[in-house]
C-alpha positions in Angstrom: -78.8 -59.4 -20.1 -82.1 -57.1 -20.0 -84.6 -57.7 -18.0 -88.2 -58.0 -20.4 -91.4 -57.6 -18.1 -92.8 -60.0 -21.4 -89.9 -62.5 -22.1 -88.6 -64.9 -20.3 -85.0 -64.2 -19.3 -82.6 -66.5 -21.8 -79.4 -67.3 -20.8 -77.7 -68.5 -18.0 -77.3 -67.4 -14.1 -73.8 -67.0 -15.1 -75.0 -65.1 -17.9 -77.1 -62.9 -15.6 -74.2 -62.8 -12.9 -71.6 -61.4 -14.9 -74.5 -58.4 -16.7 -75.2 -57.3 -13.1 -71.4 -57.1 -12.4 -70.4 -55.5 -16.0 -73.5 -52.7 -15.0 -72.0 -52.5 -10.8 -74.2 -51.3 -8.1 -74.7 -53.3 -4.5 -76.2 -56.8 -5.2 -77.1 -57.0 -1.0 -77.0 -55.8 2.4 -77.0 -57.6 5.5 -78.8 -54.6 7.7 -77.5 -56.9 11.3 -73.8 -56.7 10.5 -73.6 -53.2 8.3 -71.6 -55.2 5.6 -72.6 -55.2 2.0 -72.1 -56.5 -1.4 -71.5 -55.4 -4.8 -72.0 -57.3 -8.0 -68.7 -57.1 -9.2 -67.4 -58.4 -5.9 -70.0 -61.0 -5.9 -68.8 -62.7 -9.7 -64.7 -62.2 -9.0 -65.5 -64.3 -5.3 -67.9 -67.2 -7.6 -65.9 -67.2 -10.6 -62.7 -68.2 -8.5 -64.0 -70.8 -6.4 -65.8 -71.8 -9.5 -62.5 -73.0 -11.3 -61.9 -74.4 -7.6 -64.5 -76.7 -7.8 -64.2 -77.9 -12.0 -60.3 -78.7 -11.0 -61.3 -80.5 -7.6 -63.4 -83.2 -10.5 -67.4 -81.7 -10.2 -68.7 -82.1 -13.5 -71.1 -80.1 -15.2 -75.1 -80.5 -13.3 -73.5 -82.7 -9.9 -74.8 -81.8 -7.6 -73.1 -79.5 -4.7 -74.7 -78.7 -0.6 -75.0 -75.7 0.5 -76.3 -75.8 3.9 -76.0 -72.2 5.3 -78.6 -69.4 6.9 -79.3 -66.3 5.1 -76.3 -64.4 5.2 -73.1 -63.6 3.2 -71.0 -66.0 3.3 -74.6 -68.2 2.1 -75.0 -66.0 -0.6 -71.2 -66.7 -1.5 -72.1 -70.7 -1.9 -75.4 -70.0 -3.6 -74.0 -67.8 -6.3 -69.9 -69.6 -6.7 -72.0 -73.0 -7.6 -74.8 -72.0 -10.2 -71.4 -69.8 -11.7 -69.6 -72.8 -12.1 -72.4 -74.7 -14.1 -73.4 -77.2 -10.8 -76.7 -78.0 -9.0 -76.7 -76.1 -6.4 -78.7 -78.6 -3.7 -80.1 -76.3 -1.0 -80.2 -78.1 2.4 -82.8 -77.5 4.5 -82.0 -76.0 8.5 -85.2 -76.5 9.5 -85.4 -80.1 8.6 -84.8 -83.2 11.0 -82.2 -85.7 10.7 -83.6 -88.4 8.8 -84.7 -85.8 6.1 -81.5 -84.0 6.4 -79.4 -87.6 6.0 -81.5 -88.3 2.8 -81.1 -84.6 1.2 -77.3 -85.6 1.1 -78.2 -89.1 0.4 -79.9 -88.8 -2.5 -78.5 -86.0 -4.0 -75.1 -87.6 -4.6 -73.2 -84.6 -3.8 -70.1 -85.6 -3.0 -69.0 -81.5 -0.7 -70.9 -79.2 0.6 -70.6 -75.9 1.7 -71.6 -76.1 5.7 -71.9 -73.0 8.2 -69.6 -72.9 10.6 -73.0 -73.4 13.1 -74.3 -75.9 11.3 -71.2 -78.8 11.3 -72.7 -80.9 14.5 -75.6 -81.2 12.8 -73.8 -82.0 9.3 -71.5 -84.3 10.7 -74.2 -86.6 12.4 -76.1 -87.6 9.3 -74.2 -87.2 6.0 -72.8 -89.9 4.3 -69.1 -91.2 4.7 -68.6 -89.8 0.7 -70.0 -86.4 0.9 -67.1 -83.7 2.8 -66.9 -80.0 3.5 -65.0 -78.3 0.5 -61.7 -77.0 1.3 -60.1 -74.2 -1.2 -57.7 -75.6 -3.1 -54.9 -73.5 -5.0 -56.1 -75.2 -8.2 -57.8 -73.5 -10.7 -59.8 -74.6 -14.3 -61.6 -74.1 -17.0 -65.6 -73.8 -16.1 -67.5 -75.7 -17.9 -69.9 -74.6 -20.9 -73.0 -73.9 -19.2 -76.9 -74.3 -21.3 -79.8 -72.7 -20.0 -81.1 -76.5 -20.0 -78.6 -77.5 -17.9 -80.1 -78.5 -14.6 -78.8 -75.8 -11.6 -81.1 -76.5 -8.7 -82.1 -78.8 -6.3 -84.5 -78.4 -3.5 -86.4 -80.9 -1.6 -89.9 -80.5 -0.6 -91.0 -81.0 3.0 -94.0 -83.3 2.4 -96.1 -84.1 5.3 -95.9 -87.5 4.2 -93.3 -90.1 3.0 -90.2 -89.6 1.9 -89.2 -85.3 0.2 -89.3 -85.1 -3.3 -85.8 -83.2 -4.9 -87.3 -80.8 -7.1 -85.1 -79.9 -10.0 -84.7 -76.6 -11.3 -83.1 -76.1 -15.2 -81.6 -72.2 -15.4 -84.2 -71.8 -17.7 -86.9 -72.4 -14.8 -84.4 -70.9 -11.7 -84.6 -67.3 -13.8 -88.1 -68.0 -14.7 -88.8 -67.8 -10.9 -87.1 -64.8 -10.6 -88.6 -63.2 -13.7 -92.8 -64.1 -12.9 -91.8 -61.8 -9.8 -90.0 -58.9 -11.3 -92.4 -59.0 -13.7 -95.6 -59.1 -11.9 -94.6 -56.9 -9.1 -92.9 -54.2 -12.0 -89.4 -54.2 -10.0 -86.7 -51.9 -11.1 -82.6 -52.0 -10.2 -83.8 -49.2 -7.6 -86.1 -51.5 -5.6 -84.5 -53.1 -2.5 -86.1 -56.5 -1.0 -85.9 -57.5 2.3 -84.7 -61.2 2.6 -86.7 -63.0 6.3 -87.4 -66.0 4.6 -84.7 -68.6 4.6 -83.2 -68.8 1.3 -83.4 -72.6 1.5 -87.2 -72.5 0.7 -88.2 -71.9 -2.9 -89.7 -68.2 -1.7 -86.8 -67.1 -0.3 -84.8 -68.3 -2.8 -86.5 -67.6 -6.1 -88.8 -64.7 -5.0 -85.9 -62.8 -2.6 -82.7 -63.7 -4.9 -83.9 -64.4 -8.2 -86.4 -61.4 -8.4 -83.3 -59.1 -7.5 -81.1 -60.5 -10.2 -83.7 -60.2 -12.8 -84.5 -57.4 -12.1 -81.2 -55.1 -11.2 -81.9 -54.4 -7.5 -80.6 -55.7 -4.8 -81.7 -57.3 -1.7 -81.4 -56.8 2.0 -80.5 -59.8 4.1 -81.7 -60.9 7.6 -80.7 -63.7 9.4 -84.4 -64.4 10.7 -87.7 -62.7 11.2 -87.9 -60.4 14.1 -91.5 -58.9 15.0 -89.7 -56.3 17.7 -86.6 -55.9 14.8 -88.4 -56.2 11.4 -89.4 -53.0 10.8 -86.4 -51.1 12.2 -84.3 -53.8 9.6 -86.7 -51.9 6.7 -85.1 -48.8 7.8 -81.9 -50.2 7.5 -81.9 -52.0 4.8 -83.7 -49.2 2.5 -86.3 -51.5 1.8 -89.1 -51.0 -1.2 -91.0 -54.2 -0.9 -91.1 -57.1 0.9 -92.5 -61.1 0.4 -93.7 -62.7 3.4 -96.0 -65.8 4.3 -99.1 -64.9 6.7 -98.5 -65.8 9.7 -95.5 -63.3 9.2 -97.6 -60.3 8.0 -100.2 -61.6 11.4 -97.0 -61.1 14.0 -96.8 -57.9 12.4 -100.0 -57.3 13.3 -100.4 -58.1 16.4 -96.9 -56.6 17.5 -96.3 -53.1 19.4 -93.9 -52.3 16.2 -94.1 -49.1 13.8 -92.3 -48.7 10.4 -90.1 -45.2 10.4 -92.2 -42.4 8.4 -89.4 -42.7 5.7 -89.7 -46.5 5.4 -93.6 -45.6 4.8 -93.0 -43.2 2.3 -90.9 -45.3 0.3 -92.7 -48.9 0.6 -94.7 -49.5 -2.7 -96.4 -53.3 -0.8 -95.8 -55.9 0.5 -96.3 -59.7 -1.0 -98.0 -62.5 1.1 -96.8 -66.1 -0.2 -96.3 -69.7 0.9 -100.2 -70.7 1.9 -103.6 -68.3 2.1 -103.9 -65.2 3.3 -106.9 -64.4 5.7 -109.2 -62.0 4.6 -109.1 -60.5 7.9 -105.6 -60.2 8.7 -104.9 -58.5 5.0 -107.4 -55.7 5.7 -106.1 -55.5 9.4 -102.9 -54.5 8.2 -103.7 -53.0 5.2 -105.5 -50.5 7.4 -102.8 -50.0 10.4 -99.9 -49.5 8.0 -101.1 -47.9 5.1 -99.5 -50.5 2.8 -101.2 -52.5 -0.4 -100.2 -56.5 0.2 -99.9 -58.8 -2.8 -101.2 -62.1 -2.1 -99.8 -65.0 -4.6 -99.8 -68.3 -4.8 -96.2 -71.0 -5.3 -95.4 -73.9 -5.3 -91.4 -75.4 -5.4 -92.1 -77.1 -8.6 -92.7 -73.6 -10.1 -89.9 -71.5 -8.9 -92.4 -70.2 -6.2 -94.8 -67.4 -8.2 -97.2 -69.0 -10.2 -100.6 -66.8 -9.4 -100.3 -63.1 -8.2 -102.7 -60.4 -7.6 -102.0 -57.2 -9.7 -99.2 -54.9 -8.6 -102.5 -52.2 -8.7 -104.5 -52.4 -5.3 -107.5 -51.1 -7.4 -107.7 -54.7 -9.1 -106.7 -56.5 -6.4 -109.5 -58.6 -5.4 -108.9 -59.8 -1.4 -109.4 -63.4 -0.7 -108.1 -64.7 -4.1 -104.7 -65.9 -4.2 -104.9 -63.5 -8.1 -104.5 -64.4 -11.4 -101.6 -66.4 -13.8 -99.6 -63.2 -14.6 -96.0 -64.7 -16.8 -97.1 -68.0 -17.3 -100.4 -69.9 -17.2 -103.3 -71.2 -15.3 -106.6 -73.6 -15.4 -108.8 -75.2 -13.0 -108.8 -78.6 -14.7 -110.8 -82.6 -13.1 -109.3 -85.6 -12.4 -109.4 -86.2 -15.8 -107.1 -83.0 -16.8 -110.3 -81.5 -18.3 -110.4 -77.8 -17.5 -114.0 -76.3 -15.7 -115.6 -73.8 -16.6 -115.8 -70.4 -14.3 -116.7 -70.9 -11.0 -116.6 -74.6 -10.8 -113.9 -76.2 -8.6 -111.0 -78.2 -9.2 -107.6 -78.7 -9.2 -105.1 -75.6 -10.1 -103.3 -76.3 -13.1 -100.2 -74.0 -13.9 -98.1 -74.4 -17.5 -95.6 -72.1 -17.9 -91.3 -71.5 -18.1 -90.4 -71.3 -14.4 -92.0 -75.3 -14.0 -89.2 -77.7 -13.2 -87.5 -79.9 -15.1 -88.7 -83.2 -13.1 -88.4 -85.0 -9.2 -85.1 -86.1 -9.1 -84.6 -90.8 -9.4 -88.6 -90.6 -9.4 -90.0 -90.9 -12.5 -93.0 -92.0 -11.9 -94.4 -89.0 -9.6 -93.1 -87.1 -12.3 -95.3 -88.8 -14.2 -98.0 -88.1 -12.1 -97.6 -84.4 -11.4 -98.7 -83.5 -14.6 -101.4 -83.5 -17.1 -99.4 -83.0 -20.7 -97.5 -79.7 -20.1 -100.0 -78.7 -17.5 -98.2 -79.1 -13.9 -100.6 -80.4 -11.0 -100.5 -78.4 -7.9 -102.4 -80.5 -5.5 -104.4 -77.0 -4.6 -108.5 -76.8 -5.1 -109.6 -73.8 -6.0 -112.0 -72.4 -8.5 -111.5 -69.4 -11.4 -113.6 -66.6 -11.8 -114.9 -65.2 -15.2 -112.0 -62.0 -14.9 -109.6 -65.5 -14.6 -108.7 -64.4 -10.5 -108.4 -67.4 -8.4 -109.5 -68.6 -5.6 -107.9 -71.5 -2.9 -110.0 -73.4 -1.5 -107.7 -76.5 -0.2 -105.4 -78.6 -0.7 -106.9 -82.3 -2.1 -104.3 -83.7 1.0 -106.1 -81.5 4.0 -109.7 -81.7 3.1 -111.6 -83.2 5.3 -114.4 -85.2 4.7 -117.1 -85.6 7.2 -120.5 -87.5 7.1 -119.0 -87.9 3.0 -119.5 -83.7 2.6 -116.1 -82.3 1.8 -114.9 -79.0 4.2 -112.4 -76.8 3.5 -110.2 -76.4 6.2 -109.4 -72.8 5.3 -113.3 -71.7 5.6 -112.4 -72.6 9.6 -109.4 -70.7 9.3 -110.6 -67.9 8.1 -114.3 -67.7 11.0 -111.1 -68.1 13.7 -109.3 -65.4 12.0 -112.2 -62.8 12.2 -111.2 -63.2 16.4 -109.2 -60.2 17.2 -107.0 -62.6 19.9 -105.7 -65.2 16.9 -102.5 -65.4 16.0 -102.5 -68.5 13.8 -105.0 -70.6 13.2 -105.5 -74.5 11.5 -108.5 -76.9 11.0 -107.6 -80.0 10.4 -109.0 -83.4 10.6 -109.9 -86.4 13.0 -110.5 -89.3 13.1 -114.4 -90.4 13.7 -116.5 -93.6 14.2 -119.8 -91.5 13.0 -118.9 -88.9 10.2 -115.9 -90.8 9.4 -113.9 -88.0 10.2 -114.8 -84.9 12.5 -113.4 -81.1 12.8 -110.9 -79.8 15.0 -108.5 -76.6 14.9 -105.8 -75.3 16.6 -105.0 -71.5 17.3 -102.1 -69.8 18.8 -103.5 -66.7 20.9 -102.3 -63.0 21.9 -100.3 -63.5 25.0 -102.6 -61.3 26.9 -105.5 -62.8 25.6 -107.8 -64.5 27.9 -110.0 -66.4 25.0 -111.2 -69.6 25.1 -111.7 -72.3 23.0 -115.2 -72.6 23.6 -115.8 -68.9 22.5 -113.5 -69.7 19.4 -116.1 -72.5 18.9 -119.6 -70.8 18.6 -117.3 -68.1 16.5 -117.2 -70.6 13.7 -120.6 -71.8 15.0 -122.4 -68.8 13.8 -120.1 -68.2 11.0 -119.6 -71.8 9.3 -122.5 -73.5 11.0 -122.4 -76.1 13.3 -121.5 -78.9 11.2 -118.5 -77.3 10.1 -117.9 -75.7 13.6 -114.7 -77.1 15.1 -115.8 -80.2 17.5 -112.9 -78.9 19.8 -110.5 -75.8 19.7 -106.8 -76.2 20.6 -104.8 -73.5 22.4 -101.6 -74.3 21.8 -98.2 -72.0 22.3 -97.1 -72.5 18.7 -98.0 -74.6 15.9 -96.1 -76.5 13.7 -94.9 -74.7 10.9 -92.3 -75.8 8.2 -89.1 -73.7 6.9 -90.8 -70.8 5.3 -92.9 -70.5 8.0 -96.1 -71.9 6.6 -98.3 -73.8 8.9 -98.6 -77.6 8.0 -102.2 -78.5 9.5 -101.3 -82.4 9.3 -98.6 -82.4 12.1 -101.5 -81.6 14.7 -103.3 -85.2 14.7 -99.8 -86.3 15.7 -99.0 -83.6 17.8 -102.2 -83.5 19.9 -103.0 -87.3 20.2 -99.2 -88.9 19.9 
């Protein structure tokens, strides 16, 4: 199988792993432990375990759970399940017991690969039918697998209601890696670094699948550490990395610096999962001399669906980029495409779209306008096709009948050099229906007050949009990818 930036990958994940193994070379390195994993060794392990799972009666497309942090054993479990033609169900280690138990029950998985550190959490909520995988001496011929068969089940970290189980096929999961490899011009000589958890769509598709499709390799670490990151980049021989805005902000405010060799080797950094503040992006690029490629992605789109071009001369700072390897449009509530410059919902069409929400046909139908997937993000598209995200449909603050995008307030707060994290949110109000408040995390040495930050917003966005209160917090709530969960702030601050 050969990577073609102009055509979505054909075949199955088994085909692609076979091709990489036959070509030889390194698949993963683990800077924290010094371990390496070759494509051929990964394939050999996957063949053995997949044949064992088949012999144990796991049928094609059946859910098999993986409950692992980033690491050697987790990667081997992931590829073993995919190679066998089963539906790998990635369990979110950051989920609470209720959400974790729900995913186990809802997926109907009977076997799970569980890291030893996760056994207690697993056993506390697992249904009786779900047990930890135990190797046997049995072996059976592998199931025949096609590109349309289920490959991935990943539960969204929704802010309201039960999580939805997003199903991707062999084809759409590979397309998730292809969109990244194509847009970022990845080659077999490239090596990313996986600091985002691979049980989240960004860590899985951008870093892991991107490396598989491009034929490159991945340095993987268990978790992000601002003090260790640049040394891990150096030790891993990394040429690019994909992170989220909170990580970029933490790196910007840390004292650590990349080694000169790393600066020479690094081609670009990539930001996704939530909007990157313009001031943060400019400050990062000025300090480290490294271009940031901003992008937008969803679990439902196998990660990337919009991205700024790799060429820095074509970047539009503040934009989530354009559709590369899929299509994008801005549409109104009826599914009618909006004129350029008019705000509406960002919608996506392409080979990277999910198959369905598991056991939820109503939610699946409601997520599509024809063959266009509704992202739930608001934005506008300029004449060049670049999309500017203005907010989330569910996060809009409606004050006195006027829509206020929280990102506008976030951007103002990030202009202050002491602000590491920021999130504006709606607070119920008798007079206006909703009022604006915000929460921030500051640098450890900062003496900045909430009143000073409110005054900054007043200057930048006007008194009507400025937050009535700016709360200073030790930590803002985040999802597994590091994305700030602004809809949780009301509960955290007011109970």
